[in-house]
Biopython code that builds the backbone (N, CA, C, O; Angstrom):
import numpy as np
from Bio.PDB.StructureBuilder import StructureBuilder

atoms = [
    (1, "MET", "N", (15.685, -5.043, -25.642)),
    (1, "MET", "CA", (15.010, -5.314, -24.404)),
    (1, "MET", "C", (14.339, -6.680, -24.498)),
    (1, "MET", "O", (13.618, -6.949, -25.458)),
    (2, "ALA", "N", (14.563, -7.523, -23.536)),
    (2, "ALA", "CA", (14.021, -8.877, -23.537)),
    (2, "ALA", "C", (12.538, -8.852, -23.208)),
    (2, "ALA", "O", (12.049, -7.988, -22.481)),
    (3, "GLN", "N", (11.837, -9.837, -23.774)),
    (3, "GLN", "CA", (10.410, -9.964, -23.499)),
    (3, "GLN", "C", (10.198, -11.165, -22.587)),
    (3, "GLN", "O", (10.422, -12.299, -23.009)),
    (4, "PRO", "N", (9.773, -10.941, -21.351)),
    (4, "PRO", "CA", (9.601, -12.048, -20.411)),
    (4, "PRO", "C", (8.410, -12.930, -20.792)),
    (4, "PRO", "O", (7.467, -12.487, -21.447)),
    (5, "ASN", "N", (8.484, -14.184, -20.365)),
    (5, "ASN", "CA", (7.410, -15.157, -20.554)),
    (5, "ASN", "C", (7.038, -15.368, -22.016)),
    (5, "ASN", "O", (5.868, -15.577, -22.337)),
    (6, "ARG", "N", (8.013, -15.316, -22.889)),
    (6, "ARG", "CA", (7.743, -15.551, -24.301)),
    (6, "ARG", "C", (8.380, -16.866, -24.704)),
    (6, "ARG", "O", (9.552, -17.107, -24.418)),
    (7, "ASN", "N", (7.618, -17.709, -25.362)),
    (7, "ASN", "CA", (8.102, -18.993, -25.827)),
    (7, "ASN", "C", (8.999, -18.759, -27.048)),
    (7, "ASN", "O", (8.525, -18.228, -28.052)),
    (8, "PRO", "N", (10.280, -19.141, -26.991)),
    (8, "PRO", "CA", (11.171, -18.879, -28.127)),
    (8, "PRO", "C", (10.797, -19.700, -29.361)),
    (8, "PRO", "O", (11.180, -19.335, -30.472)),
    (9, "ASN", "N", (10.069, -20.781, -29.194)),
    (9, "ASN", "CA", (9.680, -21.610, -30.333)),
    (9, "ASN", "C", (8.357, -21.183, -30.948)),
    (9, "ASN", "O", (7.938, -21.740, -31.963)),
    (10, "GLN", "N", (7.696, -20.203, -30.348)),
    (10, "GLN", "CA", (6.416, -19.750, -30.842)),
    (10, "GLN", "C", (6.614, -18.887, -32.086)),
    (10, "GLN", "O", (7.487, -18.019, -32.118)),
    (11, "LEU", "N", (5.793, -19.135, -33.111)),
    (11, "LEU", "CA", (5.879, -18.345, -34.328)),
    (11, "LEU", "C", (5.345, -16.944, -34.061)),
    (11, "LEU", "O", (4.413, -16.774, -33.276)),
    (12, "PRO", "N", (5.925, -15.945, -34.704)),
    (12, "PRO", "CA", (5.446, -14.582, -34.492)),
    (12, "PRO", "C", (4.047, -14.401, -35.082)),
    (12, "PRO", "O", (3.693, -15.042, -36.072)),
    (13, "VAL", "N", (3.272, -13.537, -34.472)),
    (13, "VAL", "CA", (1.938, -13.234, -34.978)),
    (13, "VAL", "C", (2.098, -12.208, -36.094)),
    (13, "VAL", "O", (2.599, -11.106, -35.871)),
    (14, "LEU", "N", (1.671, -12.577, -37.283)),
    (14, "LEU", "CA", (1.815, -11.689, -38.426)),
    (14, "LEU", "C", (0.621, -10.731, -38.497)),
    (14, "LEU", "O", (-0.511, -11.136, -38.236)),
    (15, "PRO", "N", (0.865, -9.476, -38.845)),
    (15, "PRO", "CA", (-0.232, -8.523, -38.933)),
    (15, "PRO", "C", (-1.133, -8.759, -40.144)),
    (15, "PRO", "O", (-2.257, -8.259, -40.193)),
    (16, "ILE", "N", (-0.643, -9.513, -41.111)),
    (16, "ILE", "CA", (-1.402, -9.771, -42.331)),
    (16, "ILE", "C", (-1.875, -11.219, -42.313)),
    (16, "ILE", "O", (-1.089, -12.139, -42.087)),
    (17, "ARG", "N", (-3.159, -11.408, -42.553)),
    (17, "ARG", "CA", (-3.706, -12.755, -42.598)),
    (17, "ARG", "C", (-3.276, -13.431, -43.891)),
    (17, "ARG", "O", (-3.440, -12.864, -44.971)),
    (18, "GLN", "N", (-2.741, -14.607, -43.792)),
    (18, "GLN", "CA", (-2.261, -15.310, -44.963)),
    (18, "GLN", "C", (-3.430, -15.893, -45.747)),
    (18, "GLN", "O", (-4.442, -16.297, -45.174)),
    (19, "THR", "N", (-3.274, -15.930, -47.061)),
    (19, "THR", "CA", (-4.319, -16.442, -47.941)),
    (19, "THR", "C", (-4.213, -17.947, -48.051)),
    (19, "THR", "O", (-3.124, -18.504, -48.186)),
    (20, "GLU", "N", (-5.356, -18.590, -47.993)),
    (20, "GLU", "CA", (-5.402, -20.026, -48.201)),
    (20, "GLU", "C", (-5.930, -20.292, -49.599)),
    (20, "GLU", "O", (-6.955, -19.741, -50.000)),
    (21, "ILE", "N", (-5.229, -21.138, -50.338)),
    (21, "ILE", "CA", (-5.689, -21.505, -51.664)),
    (21, "ILE", "C", (-6.710, -22.618, -51.519)),
    (21, "ILE", "O", (-6.429, -23.663, -50.932)),
    (22, "LYS", "N", (-7.878, -22.389, -52.049)),
    (22, "LYS", "CA", (-8.954, -23.364, -51.942)),
    (22, "LYS", "C", (-8.855, -24.327, -53.116)),
    (22, "LYS", "O", (-9.206, -23.980, -54.244)),
    (23, "THR", "N", (-8.378, -25.529, -52.850)),
    (23, "THR", "CA", (-8.178, -26.501, -53.928)),
    (23, "THR", "C", (-9.489, -27.052, -54.453)),
    (23, "THR", "O", (-9.528, -27.584, -55.562)),
    (24, "TRP", "N", (-10.553, -26.940, -53.692)),
    (24, "TRP", "CA", (-11.843, -27.445, -54.127)),
    (24, "TRP", "C", (-12.553, -26.477, -55.055)),
    (24, "TRP", "O", (-13.601, -26.814, -55.607)),
    (25, "LEU", "N", (-12.011, -25.284, -55.241)),
    (25, "LEU", "CA", (-12.648, -24.270, -56.062)),
    (25, "LEU", "C", (-12.405, -24.565, -57.538)),
    (25, "LEU", "O", (-11.270, -24.492, -58.008)),
    (26, "THR", "N", (-13.448, -24.893, -58.256)),
    (26, "THR", "CA", (-13.373, -25.172, -59.689)),
    (26, "THR", "C", (-14.412, -24.340, -60.408)),
    (26, "THR", "O", (-15.203, -23.643, -59.771)),
    (27, "ASP", "N", (-14.417, -24.406, -61.725)),
    (27, "ASP", "CA", (-15.418, -23.662, -62.495)),
    (27, "ASP", "C", (-16.833, -24.079, -62.120)),
    (27, "ASP", "O", (-17.756, -23.267, -62.168)),
    (28, "GLU", "N", (-17.004, -25.339, -61.749)),
    (28, "GLU", "CA", (-18.338, -25.820, -61.400)),
    (28, "GLU", "C", (-18.785, -25.321, -60.020)),
    (28, "GLU", "O", (-19.979, -25.122, -59.795)),
    (29, "THR", "N", (-17.847, -25.119, -59.106)),
    (29, "THR", "CA", (-18.214, -24.704, -57.752)),
    (29, "THR", "C", (-18.177, -23.184, -57.558)),
    (29, "THR", "O", (-18.575, -22.684, -56.506)),
    (30, "MET", "N", (-17.697, -22.445, -58.576)),
    (30, "MET", "CA", (-17.641, -20.982, -58.482)),
    (30, "MET", "C", (-18.981, -20.357, -58.824)),
    (30, "MET", "O", (-19.801, -20.935, -59.537)),
    (31, "SER", "N", (-19.174, -19.173, -58.300)),
    (31, "SER", "CA", (-20.348, -18.387, -58.668)),
    (31, "SER", "C", (-20.141, -17.858, -60.087)),
    (31, "SER", "O", (-19.017, -17.873, -60.590)),
    (32, "PRO", "N", (-21.210, -17.391, -60.739)),
    (32, "PRO", "CA", (-21.043, -16.805, -62.072)),
    (32, "PRO", "C", (-20.054, -15.638, -62.079)),
    (32, "PRO", "O", (-19.269, -15.497, -63.017)),
    (33, "LEU", "N", (-20.090, -14.809, -61.047)),
    (33, "LEU", "CA", (-19.138, -13.701, -60.963)),
    (33, "LEU", "C", (-17.714, -14.236, -60.831)),
    (33, "LEU", "O", (-16.802, -13.726, -61.481)),
    (34, "GLY", "N", (-17.516, -15.251, -60.003)),
    (34, "GLY", "CA", (-16.196, -15.846, -59.840)),
    (34, "GLY", "C", (-15.661, -16.422, -61.144)),
    (34, "GLY", "O", (-14.479, -16.273, -61.454)),
    (35, "ARG", "N", (-16.529, -17.078, -61.907)),
    (35, "ARG", "CA", (-16.117, -17.625, -63.209)),
    (35, "ARG", "C", (-15.705, -16.510, -64.157)),
    (35, "ARG", "O", (-14.708, -16.633, -64.869)),
    (36, "GLU", "N", (-16.470, -15.421, -64.168)),
    (36, "GLU", "CA", (-16.147, -14.296, -65.048)),
    (36, "GLU", "C", (-14.820, -13.648, -64.647)),
    (36, "GLU", "O", (-14.012, -13.299, -65.507)),
    (37, "LEU", "N", (-14.600, -13.489, -63.341)),
    (37, "LEU", "CA", (-13.340, -12.906, -62.872)),
    (37, "LEU", "C", (-12.151, -13.808, -63.192)),
    (37, "LEU", "O", (-11.081, -13.320, -63.556)),
    (38, "MET", "N", (-12.334, -15.121, -63.058)),
    (38, "MET", "CA", (-11.248, -16.055, -63.403)),
    (38, "MET", "C", (-10.955, -16.007, -64.901)),
    (38, "MET", "O", (-9.797, -16.098, -65.308)),
    (39, "LYS", "N", (-11.988, -15.865, -65.715)),
    (39, "LYS", "CA", (-11.795, -15.757, -67.162)),
    (39, "LYS", "C", (-10.965, -14.523, -67.494)),
    (39, "LYS", "O", (-10.043, -14.580, -68.308)),
    (40, "ILE", "N", (-11.307, -13.399, -66.848)),
    (40, "ILE", "CA", (-10.558, -12.154, -67.065)),
    (40, "ILE", "C", (-9.121, -12.310, -66.571)),
    (40, "ILE", "O", (-8.191, -11.849, -67.233)),
    (41, "ALA", "N", (-8.925, -12.951, -65.419)),
    (41, "ALA", "CA", (-7.572, -13.149, -64.877)),
    (41, "ALA", "C", (-6.734, -14.003, -65.817)),
    (41, "ALA", "O", (-5.549, -13.731, -66.008)),
    (42, "ARG", "N", (-7.335, -15.029, -66.404)),
    (42, "ARG", "CA", (-6.592, -15.882, -67.356)),
    (42, "ARG", "C", (-6.206, -15.103, -68.608)),
    (42, "ARG", "O", (-5.113, -15.285, -69.143)),
    (43, "GLN", "N", (-7.103, -14.231, -69.078)),
    (43, "GLN", "CA", (-6.793, -13.408, -70.247)),
    (43, "GLN", "C", (-5.644, -12.458, -69.948)),
    (43, "GLN", "O", (-4.777, -12.248, -70.796)),
    (44, "ILE", "N", (-5.630, -11.886, -68.758)),
    (44, "ILE", "CA", (-4.542, -10.977, -68.370)),
    (44, "ILE", "C", (-3.223, -11.733, -68.289)),
    (44, "ILE", "O", (-2.198, -11.252, -68.771)),
    (45, "GLU", "N", (-3.247, -12.926, -67.675)),
    (45, "GLU", "CA", (-2.028, -13.722, -67.567)),
    (45, "GLU", "C", (-1.506, -14.134, -68.933)),
    (45, "GLU", "O", (-0.294, -14.199, -69.136)),
    (46, "ALA", "N", (-2.408, -14.414, -69.881)),
    (46, "ALA", "CA", (-1.999, -14.859, -71.211)),
    (46, "ALA", "C", (-1.451, -13.713, -72.061)),
    (46, "ALA", "O", (-0.706, -13.954, -73.011)),
    (47, "SER", "N", (-1.810, -12.473, -71.730)),
    (47, "SER", "CA", (-1.322, -11.336, -72.519)),
    (47, "SER", "C", (0.148, -11.082, -72.193)),
    (47, "SER", "O", (0.648, -11.478, -71.140)),
    (48, "ASP", "N", (0.811, -10.423, -73.108)),
    (48, "ASP", "CA", (2.230, -10.113, -72.913)),
    (48, "ASP", "C", (2.437, -8.718, -72.343)),
    (48, "ASP", "O", (3.572, -8.252, -72.243)),
    (49, "ASP", "N", (1.356, -8.048, -71.969)),
    (49, "ASP", "CA", (1.467, -6.695, -71.431)),
    (49, "ASP", "C", (2.060, -6.736, -70.025)),
    (49, "ASP", "O", (1.622, -7.532, -69.195)),
    (50, "PRO", "N", (3.052, -5.886, -69.748)),
    (50, "PRO", "CA", (3.607, -5.842, -68.388)),
    (50, "PRO", "C", (2.615, -5.185, -67.432)),
    (50, "PRO", "O", (1.755, -4.409, -67.850)),
    (51, "ALA", "N", (2.741, -5.498, -66.174)),
    (51, "ALA", "CA", (1.875, -4.897, -65.159)),
    (51, "ALA", "C", (2.201, -3.415, -65.030)),
    (51, "ALA", "O", (3.350, -3.008, -65.200)),
    (52, "LEU", "N", (1.192, -2.618, -64.731)),
    (52, "LEU", "CA", (1.398, -1.177, -64.560)),
    (52, "LEU", "C", (2.045, -0.884, -63.208)),
    (52, "LEU", "O", (1.788, -1.570, -62.219)),
    (53, "SER", "N", (2.877, 0.134, -63.186)),
    (53, "SER", "CA", (3.450, 0.586, -61.924)),
    (53, "SER", "C", (2.404, 1.412, -61.193)),
    (53, "SER", "O", (1.371, 1.759, -61.764)),
    (54, "GLU", "N", (2.668, 1.725, -59.933)),
    (54, "GLU", "CA", (1.720, 2.528, -59.160)),
    (54, "GLU", "C", (1.538, 3.909, -59.786)),
    (54, "GLU", "O", (0.426, 4.435, -59.826)),
    (55, "ALA", "N", (2.635, 4.493, -60.275)),
    (55, "ALA", "CA", (2.550, 5.811, -60.909)),
    (55, "ALA", "C", (1.732, 5.741, -62.196)),
    (55, "ALA", "O", (0.954, 6.650, -62.486)),
    (56, "ALA", "N", (1.903, 4.672, -62.968)),
    (56, "ALA", "CA", (1.146, 4.517, -64.207)),
    (56, "ALA", "C", (-0.338, 4.322, -63.919)),
    (56, "ALA", "O", (-1.183, 4.807, -64.672)),
    (57, "ILE", "N", (-0.661, 3.625, -62.848)),
    (57, "ILE", "CA", (-2.059, 3.440, -62.459)),
    (57, "ILE", "C", (-2.674, 4.781, -62.075)),
    (57, "ILE", "O", (-3.798, 5.089, -62.471)),
    (58, "GLU", "N", (-1.938, 5.576, -61.305)),
    (58, "GLU", "CA", (-2.429, 6.897, -60.910)),
    (58, "GLU", "C", (-2.686, 7.763, -62.140)),
    (58, "GLU", "O", (-3.701, 8.457, -62.205)),
    (59, "GLN", "N", (-1.781, 7.730, -63.113)),
    (59, "GLN", "CA", (-1.958, 8.513, -64.339)),
    (59, "GLN", "C", (-3.184, 8.038, -65.113)),
    (59, "GLN", "O", (-3.957, 8.849, -65.622)),
    (60, "GLU", "N", (-3.353, 6.736, -65.198)),
    (60, "GLU", "CA", (-4.503, 6.184, -65.918)),
    (60, "GLU", "C", (-5.811, 6.583, -65.240)),
    (60, "GLU", "O", (-6.781, 6.918, -65.920)),
    (61, "LEU", "N", (-5.848, 6.551, -63.916)),
    (61, "LEU", "CA", (-7.050, 6.958, -63.195)),
    (61, "LEU", "C", (-7.358, 8.426, -63.434)),
    (61, "LEU", "O", (-8.511, 8.789, -63.668)),
    (62, "LEU", "N", (-6.338, 9.276, -63.377)),
    (62, "LEU", "CA", (-6.546, 10.701, -63.642)),
    (62, "LEU", "C", (-7.065, 10.923, -65.053)),
    (62, "LEU", "O", (-7.965, 11.734, -65.270)),
    (63, "LYS", "N", (-6.494, 10.200, -66.012)),
    (63, "LYS", "CA", (-6.902, 10.351, -67.405)),
    (63, "LYS", "C", (-8.363, 9.927, -67.586)),
    (63, "LYS", "O", (-9.127, 10.599, -68.279)),
    (64, "ARG", "N", (-8.740, 8.825, -66.968)),
    (64, "ARG", "CA", (-10.109, 8.327, -67.126)),
    (64, "ARG", "C", (-11.124, 9.185, -66.388)),
    (64, "ARG", "O", (-12.283, 9.257, -66.796)),
    (65, "LYS", "N", (-10.708, 9.835, -65.309)),
    (65, "LYS", "CA", (-11.617, 10.695, -64.553)),
    (65, "LYS", "C", (-11.630, 12.123, -65.088)),
    (65, "LYS", "O", (-12.368, 12.971, -64.586)),
    (66, "GLY", "N", (-10.819, 12.386, -66.100)),
    (66, "GLY", "CA", (-10.771, 13.741, -66.649)),
    (66, "GLY", "C", (-9.908, 14.669, -65.843)),
    (66, "GLY", "O", (-10.079, 15.887, -65.901)),
    (67, "GLY", "N", (-8.971, 14.109, -65.083)),
    (67, "GLY", "CA", (-8.090, 14.925, -64.263)),
    (67, "GLY", "C", (-6.998, 15.597, -65.080)),
    (67, "GLY", "O", (-6.800, 15.283, -66.254)),
    (68, "TYR", "N", (-6.303, 16.513, -64.454)),
    (68, "TYR", "CA", (-5.242, 17.256, -65.099)),
    (68, "TYR", "C", (-3.931, 16.503, -64.985)),
    (68, "TYR", "O", (-3.537, 16.102, -63.890)),
    (69, "LEU", "N", (-3.252, 16.309, -66.107)),
    (69, "LEU", "CA", (-1.930, 15.675, -66.115)),
    (69, "LEU", "C", (-0.908, 16.708, -66.541)),
    (69, "LEU", "O", (-1.108, 17.415, -67.529)),
    (70, "GLN", "N", (0.189, 16.800, -65.798)),
    (70, "GLN", "CA", (1.255, 17.709, -66.170)),
    (70, "GLN", "C", (2.010, 17.127, -67.365)),
    (70, "GLN", "O", (1.973, 15.919, -67.599)),
    (71, "GLU", "N", (2.677, 17.967, -68.098)),
    (71, "GLU", "CA", (3.375, 17.565, -69.314)),
    (71, "GLU", "C", (4.490, 16.564, -69.056)),
    (71, "GLU", "O", (4.746, 15.699, -69.893)),
    (72, "ASP", "N", (5.168, 16.668, -67.895)),
    (72, "ASP", "CA", (6.289, 15.769, -67.609)),
    (72, "ASP", "C", (5.827, 14.453, -67.028)),
    (72, "ASP", "O", (6.667, 13.636, -66.651)),
    (73, "GLY", "N", (4.541, 14.209, -66.937)),
    (73, "GLY", "CA", (4.007, 12.929, -66.482)),
    (73, "GLY", "C", (3.844, 12.804, -64.984)),
    (73, "GLY", "O", (3.523, 11.723, -64.490)),
    (74, "GLU", "N", (4.055, 13.875, -64.255)),
    (74, "GLU", "CA", (3.898, 13.816, -62.790)),
    (74, "GLU", "C", (2.515, 14.225, -62.379)),
    (74, "GLU", "O", (2.202, 14.236, -61.188)),
]
sb = StructureBuilder()
sb.init_structure("model")
sb.init_model(0)
sb.init_chain("A")
sb.init_seg("    ")
for serial, (resi, resn, name, xyz) in enumerate(atoms, 1):
    if name == "N":
        sb.init_residue(resn, " ", resi, " ")
    sb.init_atom(name, np.array(xyz, "f"), 0.0, 1.0, " ", f" {name:<3s}", serial, name[0])
structure = sb.get_structure()
């Protein structure tokens, strides 16, 4: 079905707001919390550990909260 009065050259409105990288953000301009989070992010990037899958994250949360885990990992 055609949409009347729509500019064909107009970019679509995305439901997700795009992130802007702030080039002015440095260790000197960050808050103490921001510096600590960046330090942790760099340590994670430098490690060789693969990222956890969604299922692995759910299992880890259950384990840390004392939840029940079935034997087959589900």
